[in-house]
C-alpha positions in Angstrom: -0.3 0.1 0.2 2.7 2.6 0.8 4.8 1.6 -2.3 1.6 2.2 -4.3 0.9 5.4 -2.3 4.1 7.4 -2.4 5.9 6.0 -5.2 3.8 5.1 -8.0 1.2 7.9 -7.0 -1.7 5.3 -6.9 -5.3 6.4 -5.0 -5.6 4.2 -1.9 -9.2 3.2 -0.3 -9.7 4.3 3.1 -9.2 0.7 4.9 -5.9 0.4 3.1 -4.6 3.1 4.0 -5.6 3.5 7.8 -4.1 -0.6 7.8 -0.7 0.8 6.1 -0.6 3.6 8.4 -2.2 2.9 11.8 0.2 4.7 14.1 -0.3 8.6 12.3 -3.7 8.1 11.4 -5.0 9.0 8.1 -6.7 12.1 9.6 -3.6 13.6 11.0 -2.2 13.0 7.9 -5.0 14.8 5.9 -4.2 17.8 8.1 -0.5 17.6 7.9 -0.7 17.7 4.3 1.0 14.3 4.0 -1.9 12.8 2.2 -4.9 14.0 0.3 -8.6 12.9 0.0 -9.9 12.1 -3.7 -12.9 12.4 -5.1 -14.0 8.8 -4.8 -13.3 8.4 -1.4 -9.8 7.2 -1.0 -6.5 8.9 -0.2 -3.4 9.9 -2.6 0.1 11.4 -1.4 0.3 14.7 -1.5 3.7 14.9 -1.0 6.7 13.1 -2.3 8.5 10.5 -0.2 11.2 8.4 -1.1 14.3 5.8 -0.4 18.2 7.3 -0.9 21.3 6.4 0.0 24.6 7.9 -1.0 26.1 4.5 0.3 26.6 5.5 3.9 23.7 6.6 5.2 20.1 5.4 3.9 17.2 8.4 4.3 13.8 8.8 3.2 13.5 12.1 1.7 10.5 14.3 1.5 9.4 17.0 -1.1 6.5 18.2 -3.1 5.3 16.3 -5.7 6.9 16.6 -9.4 5.3 19.6 -11.3 3.9 17.2 -14.1 2.0 15.0 -10.9 0.6 18.2 -9.8 -2.5 21.0 -11.1 -1.4 24.5 -11.4 1.7 26.4 -10.9 4.8 25.5 -9.2 4.8 27.3 -5.8 7.4 29.5 -4.9 8.2 27.7 -1.5 8.4 24.1 -4.0 10.9 21.5 -2.5 12.9 20.3 -5.0 13.4 16.4 -4.6 16.3 14.1 -5.5 16.7 13.9 -9.1 19.5 15.1 -12.0 19.0 18.9 -11.1 19.1 18.7 -6.9 22.1 16.0 -7.1 24.3 18.6 -9.6 24.0 21.2 -6.9 24.8 19.0 -3.9 
């Protein structure tokens, strides 16, 4: 469920999302902008959460979703994820 939700960008029904995230609670994740409700009553990721390793440290990197996945313009406070552009800046 978490792979489908955060890595594949799939919509997940409430019961599956709640089962996969029991400690945080789906309503708290909505309130904090981690997931958002869908018109069908399920949930989709509102953030991009991806694993990353530099060989010494394993991390979960949280960023805004790619502009191609979101409706509307990119906001001025957009957080870039790990990719070609951000890696070249490091």
